C-alpha positions in Angstrom: -0.1 18.7 -18.9 3.5 19.2 -19.9 4.0 19.6 -23.6 7.1 17.6 -24.7 8.6 20.5 -26.6 11.6 20.5 -28.8 13.3 22.9 -26.4 12.8 20.4 -23.5 14.2 17.5 -25.6 17.1 19.7 -26.7 17.9 20.5 -23.0 17.8 16.8 -22.2 20.1 16.0 -25.0 22.5 18.8 -23.9 22.5 17.3 -20.4 23.3 13.9 -21.7 26.2 15.3 -23.7 27.5 17.2 -20.7 26.9 20.6 -22.1 24.3 21.5 -19.6 23.8 20.7 -15.9 20.1 20.8 -15.4 16.7 21.6 -17.0 15.1 25.0 -17.0 13.1 25.8 -13.9 9.9 26.1 -15.9 9.7 22.3 -16.3 8.5 19.5 -14.0 6.2 21.6 -11.8 4.1 18.5 -10.9 4.2 14.8 -10.8 2.1 14.2 -13.9 4.4 16.3 -16.0 7.5 14.5 -14.7 5.9 11.0 -15.4 4.8 12.0 -18.9 8.3 13.2 -19.8 10.0 10.1 -18.4 7.7 7.9 -20.4 8.4 9.8 -23.5 12.2 9.6 -23.0 12.0 5.9 -22.4 10.0 5.4 -25.5 12.3 7.6 -27.6 15.7 6.3 -26.3 14.9 2.7 -25.2 12.1 2.0 -27.7 9.7 0.8 -25.0 6.3 1.4 -26.5 4.4 -0.7 -23.8 4.1 0.5 -20.2 4.0 -3.1 -19.1 7.2 -3.9 -20.9 8.8 -0.8 -19.5 7.7 -1.7 -16.0 9.2 -5.2 -16.4 12.6 -4.1 -17.8 13.4 -0.5 -16.9 15.3 0.3 -13.7 15.8 3.5 -11.8 19.5 3.3 -12.6 18.7 3.2 -16.3 16.5 6.4 -15.8 19.3 8.1 -13.9 21.7 7.2 -16.8 19.3 9.0 -19.1 19.7 12.1 -16.8 16.1 11.9 -15.6 16.9 12.3 -11.9 15.4 15.8 -11.9 12.1 14.5 -13.2 12.2 11.5 -10.8 12.6 13.9 -7.8 9.3 15.5 -8.5 7.4 12.2 -8.0 5.8 12.1 -4.5 7.1 9.3 -2.2 4.6 8.1 0.3 5.7 9.0 3.9 5.3 5.4 5.0 7.5 3.9 2.3 10.8 2.4 3.5 13.9 3.8 1.7 14.9 0.4 0.3 11.5 0.2 -1.5 11.7 3.6 -3.2 13.2 2.5 -6.5 10.6 -0.3 -7.0 7.8 2.2 -6.1 9.1 4.8 -8.6 9.1 2.3 -11.4 5.6 1.1 -10.7 4.4 4.7 -10.2 5.9 5.8 -13.6 4.8 2.8 -15.7 1.5 1.7 -14.2 -1.7 3.2 -15.6 -4.2 4.4 -13.0 -1.7 3.9 -10.2 -3.0 4.0 -6.6 -0.1 4.6 -4.1 -2.2 3.6 -1.1 -3.3 0.3 -2.7 0.3 -0.3 -3.9 1.7 -0.1 -0.4 -1.1 -2.2 1.2 -0.7 -5.0 -1.4 3.1 -5.0 -0.8 2.7 -5.3 2.9 0.1 -8.1 2.5 2.4 -10.0 0.1 5.2 -9.8 2.7 2.9 -11.0 5.5 1.9 -13.9 3.4 5.5 -14.7 2.5 6.5 -14.5 6.2 9.1 -11.7 5.6 7.1 -8.9 7.2 8.2 -7.6 10.6 6.1 -4.6 11.4 4.1 -1.7 9.9 5.7 1.7 9.5 5.3 4.1 12.3 1.7 5.5 12.5 0.6 3.5 9.4 -2.1 1.7 11.4 -3.0 4.6 13.6 -3.7 7.6 11.3 -7.0 8.6 9.7 -6.8 5.8 7.1 -5.8 3.1 9.5 -9.2 1.4 9.7 -9.6 1.1 6.0 -6.0 -0.3 5.6 -6.6 -2.8 8.4 -9.9 -4.0 6.9 -8.5 -4.3 3.4 -5.4 -6.1 4.8 -7.5 -8.6 6.7 -9.7 -9.2 3.7 -6.7 -9.9 1.5 -5.2 -12.3 4.0 -8.4 -14.2 4.7 -9.1 -14.6 1.0 -5.6 -16.0 0.6 -5.6 -18.3 3.6 -9.2 -19.4 3.6 -10.4 -19.2 0.0 -13.4 -21.5 0.5 -14.6 -20.2 3.8 -18.2 -19.0 4.0 -19.4 -15.7 5.5 -21.0 -17.6 8.4 -17.8 -19.5 9.1 -15.8 -16.2 9.0 -18.1 -14.6 11.7 -17.9 -17.8 13.7 -14.1 -17.9 13.3 -13.8 -14.3 14.6 -15.0 -15.3 18.2 -12.4 -18.1 18.6 -9.0 -18.1 20.2 -7.7 -19.5 16.9 -8.6 -16.2 15.2 -6.8 -14.3 17.9 -3.7 -16.4 17.2 -4.2 -15.9 13.5 -4.2 -12.1 14.0 -1.0 -12.3 16.1 0.7 -14.4 13.4 -0.3 -11.9 10.8 0.8 -9.0 12.9 -2.7 -7.5 13.1 -3.7 -8.2 16.8 -2.6 -4.8 18.1 -4.3 -3.2 15.2 -7.5 -5.0 15.9 -7.3 -4.2 19.6 -6.8 -0.5 18.9 -9.2 0.1 16.1 -12.1 -2.2 16.7 -14.2 -3.0 19.8 -14.1 -6.7 19.1 -12.5 -9.1 16.6 -16.1 -9.6 15.2 -16.1 -5.9 14.3 -12.8 -6.4 12.6 -14.0 -9.2 10.4 -17.3 -7.4 9.7 -15.4 -4.3 8.5 -13.2 -6.4 6.3 -16.1 -7.9 4.3 -17.4 -6.5 1.1 -20.7 -4.7 1.4 -22.5 -7.5 -0.3 -21.0 -10.0 2.1 -21.8 -8.1 5.4 -24.6 -9.8 7.4 -26.0 -7.5 10.1 -27.8 -10.4 11.8 -24.7 -12.6 12.0 -22.6 -9.7 13.1 -24.8 -8.8 16.0 -25.3 -12.5 17.0 -21.6 -13.3 17.1 -20.6 -10.0 18.6 -23.1 -10.6 21.5 -21.8 -14.2 21.8 -18.2 -12.9 22.0 -19.0 -10.2 24.7 -21.2 -12.5 26.8 -18.7 -15.3 26.8 -16.0 -13.0 28.2 -17.1 -9.4 28.9 -13.7 -8.3 29.8 -12.6 -8.8 26.2 -14.6 -5.9 25.0 -12.4 -2.9 24.2 -14.7 -0.3 25.8 -11.7 1.9 26.5 -9.2 1.8 23.7 -5.6 1.6 24.8 -3.1 4.2 23.7 -2.4 4.0 20.0 0.8 2.1 19.2 3.2 3.9 17.0 4.6 0.6 15.7 2.9 -2.7 15.2 5.1 -5.0 17.3 2.3 -7.4 18.0 3.0 -8.2 21.6 0.2 -9.2 23.9 
C-alpha cells in the first residue's frame, strides 16, 4: 500500500503552486495506491473525514482542481462504461468502501430500465462470459421492484405466459433471454436466489412451456447479438 510520505505531499503542493508539472514515476503504480492518496488529499484539503460525505459532495472537477488527475488516471474504467458516466463512476469508486464495479454497473442499468431511460446494453455486455450472471441478477432486481409480493409459484407460472414475454421486451431483456436460456422458465429459475429455486416447479413449468409450443424451445441458439436492441 502506498505510504503517504512527506515527499509525496510536498510534490503535490509544488504541483498546486505551479512549481512542478507532475509526480515522480515511483508513485501511483496501482489503483489502490491512487485511491488512498486521493482520499488523503480530500481529507487534508477539503476536511472530508467521512467517505459518505465525500461521495455526496466531491466532484471530479474538484479533484482535478487539486491536481489529482494523475492519480485518477490510474483507476481502472470498466470497458462497458459509457464515457458520460465515467465521472460518476470515479467518485463512487474512490469514496465507496468495498466497491464492486460489476455490481455498480448492473445496478445503474437496472435503475435506468426502471426509470424508462435505458435504451440498450453496451456492446457485448450481455454476451460475454459474465452475461448469464448479469442477466439473472438484472431480472431478479426488476421482478423484485415490479412484483414485490409475487410468490415463487406465481413467478414460475408467469414465466410461461405471453405477458412475461412482453415484460421482457419492455425491459429490454427478451433478446438476452433468447440467446442465453433455452426457455423463459430457465431465465426465471436462474434469477431466483438459491433458497427460492424449486426444482419441481421448474421442471413442471418448463415441460408445460415446451409441450404447449415445442417450436419455442431454443434448441439451437441464434447468433449472439452484439447490442441489445430488443427486436423480435
